[in-house]
C-alpha positions, -999 to +999 in steps of 0.1 A: +535-480+487+565-490+462+578-515+438+611-515+456+623-544+479+616-544+516+641-531+537+657-566+557+678-554+586+708-576+609+715-566+642+740-578+659+752-585+701+769-601+723+756-633+747+762-632+782+797-648+774+802-619+755+803-640+721+790-622+692+753-630+686+728-619+659+699-607+677+677-596+647+674-604+610+641-593+591+619-561+581+622-528+595+603-527+626+587-486+618+584-484+581+563-452+579+539-431+549+538-397+548+503-386+547+507-352+534+530-366+508+518-397+494+542-421+484+568-412+503+583-438+528+604-438+557+621-464+565+641-466+600+671-489+598+688-473+633+699-447+658+722-436+686+719-412+714+759-400+720+794-400+702+811-426+712+777-449+707+773-473+736+780-507+725+759-527+742+727-551+735+701-521+744+666-520+730+655-510+692+656-477+690+638-470+660+604-482+677+585-439+682+576-417+664+594-402+635+620-378+639+637-362+608+670-350+623+695-371+642+696-374+683+716-342+697+753-358+699+739-391+678+734-410+643+704-416+624+702-438+594+670-446+571+660-455+536+632-428+517+613-438+488+603-408+472+576-403+446+574-381+416+568-342+416+534-339+405+520-310+391+497-307+416+519-311+448+548-281+434+516-256+429+499-265+466+528-284+486+538-257+503+503-254+519+507-293+532+545-294+546+536-276+579+518-310+583+541-335+568+574-319+591+553-321+620+546-363+613+581-365+610+587-345+641+599-317+634+581-287+621+609-260+624+623-279+599+605-265+569+618-236+556+595-227+527+581-194+513+564-179+486+594-176+471+608-211+477+625-232+449+604-262+456+577-268+486+601-290+504+628-268+508+644-272+546+671-276+569+684-292+600+712-287+621+733-318+609+760-333+586+737-355+565+752-384+538+726-393+508+728-419+490+710-427+455+703-462+454+674-465+428+663-443+408+670-404+397+669-373+420+677-337+416+691-320+449+682-283+454+695-257+470+687-219+479+714-208+444+715-246+422+706-277+420+724-311+410+710-346+393+718-375+414+717-409+395+725-444+416+758-440+430+761-402+437+762-394+470+754-358+490+771-344+516+748-320+528+763-292+556+728-282+572+722-263+542+684-252+533+675-283+504+647-297+488+650-332+468+624-330+436+619-362+422+613-349+379+623-382+370+585-398+369+598-426+384+601-437+422+639-429+436+645-447+471+675-427+490+697-433+515+701-409+544+727-411+573+722-380+590+751-371+616+741-344+645+758-310+641+764-275+652+763-244+631+792-223+637+785-194+654+791-170+623+767-191+599+741-195+627+737-159+631+737-156+592+706-181+591+685-163+615+690-132+589+674-155+563 
Protein backbone atom coordinates (compact mmCIF):
# COMPACT_ATOMS: atom_id res chain seq x y z
CA UNK A 1 0.00 0.00 0.00
CA UNK A 2 1.42 3.43 0.89
CA UNK A 3 3.45 5.20 3.51
CA UNK A 4 0.57 7.57 4.23
CA UNK A 5 -1.01 7.30 7.67
CA UNK A 6 -4.24 5.31 7.91
CA UNK A 7 -7.45 7.32 7.86
CA UNK A 8 -9.21 7.49 11.22
CA UNK A 9 -12.96 8.03 11.07
CA UNK A 10 -15.13 9.37 13.88
CA UNK A 11 -18.89 8.90 13.42
CA UNK A 12 -21.44 10.62 15.64
CA UNK A 13 -25.05 9.86 16.38
CA UNK A 14 -27.72 10.18 19.07
CA UNK A 15 -28.61 8.04 22.05
CA UNK A 16 -32.16 7.05 23.02
CA UNK A 17 -32.62 10.42 24.77
CA UNK A 18 -31.44 12.43 21.75
CA UNK A 19 -28.07 13.30 23.27
CA UNK A 20 -25.11 13.39 20.90
CA UNK A 21 -22.69 10.50 21.13
CA UNK A 22 -19.68 9.10 19.32
CA UNK A 23 -20.86 5.87 17.74
CA UNK A 24 -17.56 4.89 16.15
CA UNK A 25 -13.91 5.94 16.26
CA UNK A 26 -11.32 3.96 14.39
CA UNK A 27 -10.02 2.80 11.04
CA UNK A 28 -12.14 2.77 7.89
CA UNK A 29 -13.85 -0.57 7.28
CA UNK A 30 -13.47 -0.35 3.48
CA UNK A 31 -9.98 0.24 2.08
CA UNK A 32 -9.40 -1.37 -1.33
CA UNK A 33 -6.42 -1.48 -3.69
CA UNK A 34 -7.46 -1.40 -7.35
CA UNK A 35 -6.06 -4.60 -8.88
CA UNK A 36 -5.62 -3.23 -12.42
CA UNK A 37 -3.76 -0.13 -11.13
CA UNK A 38 -1.42 -1.42 -8.39
CA UNK A 39 -0.79 1.13 -5.66
CA UNK A 40 -4.10 2.94 -6.22
CA UNK A 41 -6.04 2.65 -2.98
CA UNK A 42 -9.62 3.80 -2.30
CA UNK A 43 -10.43 4.72 1.32
CA UNK A 44 -14.23 4.88 1.60
CA UNK A 45 -15.26 7.38 4.29
CA UNK A 46 -19.06 7.86 3.98
CA UNK A 47 -21.95 8.34 1.57
CA UNK A 48 -25.53 9.54 1.56
CA UNK A 49 -28.34 8.31 -0.67
CA UNK A 50 -30.51 11.39 -0.99
CA UNK A 51 -30.79 15.13 -0.39
CA UNK A 52 -31.77 16.21 2.13
CA UNK A 53 -29.90 13.36 3.78
CA UNK A 54 -31.68 11.48 6.56
CA UNK A 55 -30.11 12.35 9.89
CA UNK A 56 -30.26 9.09 11.82
CA UNK A 57 -28.24 6.32 13.41
CA UNK A 58 -28.45 4.16 10.28
CA UNK A 59 -25.96 1.52 9.21
CA UNK A 60 -22.52 2.26 7.78
CA UNK A 61 -23.06 3.09 4.08
CA UNK A 62 -19.48 2.20 3.12
CA UNK A 63 -19.84 -1.54 3.71
CA UNK A 64 -20.10 -3.38 0.42
CA UNK A 65 -18.59 -3.14 -3.05
CA UNK A 66 -16.88 0.02 -4.30
CA UNK A 67 -18.93 2.35 -6.46
CA UNK A 68 -17.22 5.27 -8.18
CA UNK A 69 -20.02 7.84 -8.51
CA UNK A 70 -22.28 8.99 -5.71
CA UNK A 71 -25.76 7.46 -5.49
CA UNK A 72 -28.42 9.37 -7.48
CA UNK A 73 -29.37 12.34 -5.29
CA UNK A 74 -26.58 11.49 -2.85
CA UNK A 75 -22.95 12.15 -1.95
CA UNK A 76 -19.75 10.19 -1.45
CA UNK A 77 -16.50 11.07 0.34
CA UNK A 78 -13.27 9.10 -0.08
CA UNK A 79 -9.51 9.42 -0.02
CA UNK A 80 -7.57 7.99 -2.94
CA UNK A 81 -3.85 7.21 -2.88
CA UNK A 82 -2.47 7.46 -6.41
CA UNK A 83 0.95 6.06 -7.37
CA UNK A 84 3.28 7.70 -9.89
CA UNK A 85 2.55 6.92 -13.52
CA UNK A 86 4.98 4.40 -14.96
CA UNK A 87 6.09 4.14 -18.57
CA UNK A 88 4.48 0.69 -18.77
CA UNK A 89 1.16 2.01 -17.42
CA UNK A 90 1.11 4.89 -19.90
CA UNK A 91 1.74 2.44 -22.76
CA UNK A 92 -0.54 -0.44 -21.73
CA UNK A 93 -2.90 0.98 -19.10
CA UNK A 94 -5.76 1.67 -21.52
CA UNK A 95 -6.25 -2.08 -22.02
CA UNK A 96 -6.80 -2.56 -18.26
CA UNK A 97 -9.18 0.34 -17.66
CA UNK A 98 -12.37 -1.64 -18.23
CA UNK A 99 -11.26 -4.00 -15.46
CA UNK A 100 -10.29 -1.10 -13.16
CA UNK A 101 -13.57 0.78 -13.61
CA UNK A 102 -15.53 -2.46 -13.23
CA UNK A 103 -13.86 -3.01 -9.82
CA UNK A 104 -15.00 0.46 -8.73
CA UNK A 105 -18.56 -0.17 -9.87
CA UNK A 106 -18.79 2.03 -12.98
CA UNK A 107 -17.29 0.44 -16.10
CA UNK A 108 -19.18 2.98 -18.26
CA UNK A 109 -17.23 5.87 -16.66
CA UNK A 110 -14.09 5.02 -18.65
CA UNK A 111 -13.86 7.18 -21.78
CA UNK A 112 -10.36 6.16 -22.86
CA UNK A 113 -9.77 5.96 -26.63
CA UNK A 114 -6.68 5.39 -28.77
CA UNK A 115 -6.01 9.15 -28.90
CA UNK A 116 -6.82 9.91 -25.23
CA UNK A 117 -4.19 12.00 -23.42
CA UNK A 118 -4.08 9.50 -20.52
CA UNK A 119 -5.26 5.89 -19.94
CA UNK A 120 -7.40 6.91 -16.94
CA UNK A 121 -9.69 9.30 -18.85
CA UNK A 122 -13.19 9.06 -17.38
CA UNK A 123 -16.38 10.99 -16.65
CA UNK A 124 -19.16 10.79 -14.07
CA UNK A 125 -22.41 12.75 -13.95
CA UNK A 126 -21.51 14.51 -10.73
CA UNK A 127 -19.87 17.55 -9.20
CA UNK A 128 -16.63 16.41 -7.57
CA UNK A 129 -14.39 18.38 -5.23
CA UNK A 130 -10.85 16.98 -5.45
CA UNK A 131 -8.36 18.23 -2.85
CA UNK A 132 -4.66 17.36 -2.85
CA UNK A 133 -3.69 16.39 0.70
CA UNK A 134 -0.11 15.17 0.10
CA UNK A 135 2.04 15.00 -3.03
CA UNK A 136 1.43 16.42 -6.50
CA UNK A 137 -1.03 15.58 -9.25
CA UNK A 138 -1.74 16.81 -12.76
CA UNK A 139 -5.38 17.19 -13.76
CA UNK A 140 -5.80 16.36 -17.44
CA UNK A 141 -8.87 17.29 -19.50
CA UNK A 142 -9.56 16.95 -23.22
CA UNK A 143 -7.90 20.29 -23.92
CA UNK A 144 -5.56 21.30 -21.12
CA UNK A 145 -4.00 20.37 -17.82
CA UNK A 146 -3.22 21.88 -14.42
CA UNK A 147 -0.52 21.03 -11.85
CA UNK A 148 -1.95 20.51 -8.37
CA UNK A 149 -0.02 20.75 -5.10
CA UNK A 150 -1.13 20.30 -1.48
CA UNK A 151 -4.10 22.57 -0.85
CA UNK A 152 -5.14 22.71 -4.52
CA UNK A 153 -8.87 22.15 -5.01
CA UNK A 154 -10.43 21.01 -8.30
CA UNK A 155 -14.11 21.59 -8.96
CA UNK A 156 -14.85 18.81 -11.42
CA UNK A 157 -18.16 19.48 -13.20
CA UNK A 158 -18.86 16.19 -14.97
CA UNK A 159 -15.98 16.69 -17.42
CA UNK A 160 -13.86 14.07 -19.14
CA UNK A 161 -10.62 13.95 -17.14
CA UNK A 162 -7.74 11.93 -15.72
CA UNK A 163 -5.37 12.23 -12.78
CA UNK A 164 -1.73 11.94 -13.92
CA UNK A 165 0.91 11.50 -11.24
CA UNK A 166 4.16 12.70 -12.83
CA UNK A 167 5.87 13.50 -9.52
CA UNK A 168 7.63 10.17 -8.95
CA UNK A 169 6.00 9.97 -5.47
CA UNK A 170 2.64 8.85 -4.09
CA UNK A 171 -0.18 11.39 -3.92
CA UNK A 172 -3.17 11.36 -1.56
CA UNK A 173 -6.31 13.20 -2.61
CA UNK A 174 -9.64 13.70 -0.88
CA UNK A 175 -12.74 13.54 -3.08
CA UNK A 176 -16.25 14.69 -2.22
CA UNK A 177 -18.72 13.67 -4.93
CA UNK A 178 -22.20 15.14 -5.29
CA UNK A 179 -24.77 13.53 -7.59
CA UNK A 180 -25.60 15.68 -10.59
CA UNK A 181 -27.61 15.83 -13.79
CA UNK A 182 -26.22 17.09 -17.08
CA UNK A 183 -28.02 20.10 -18.51
CA UNK A 184 -29.98 18.89 -21.57
CA UNK A 185 -27.87 20.74 -24.18
CA UNK A 186 -24.61 19.52 -22.65
CA UNK A 187 -25.93 15.96 -22.38
CA UNK A 188 -26.68 16.00 -26.12
CA UNK A 189 -23.16 17.22 -26.93
CA UNK A 190 -21.57 14.54 -24.74
CA UNK A 191 -23.43 11.74 -26.51
CA UNK A 192 -21.94 12.96 -29.82
CA UNK A 193 -18.35 12.49 -28.57
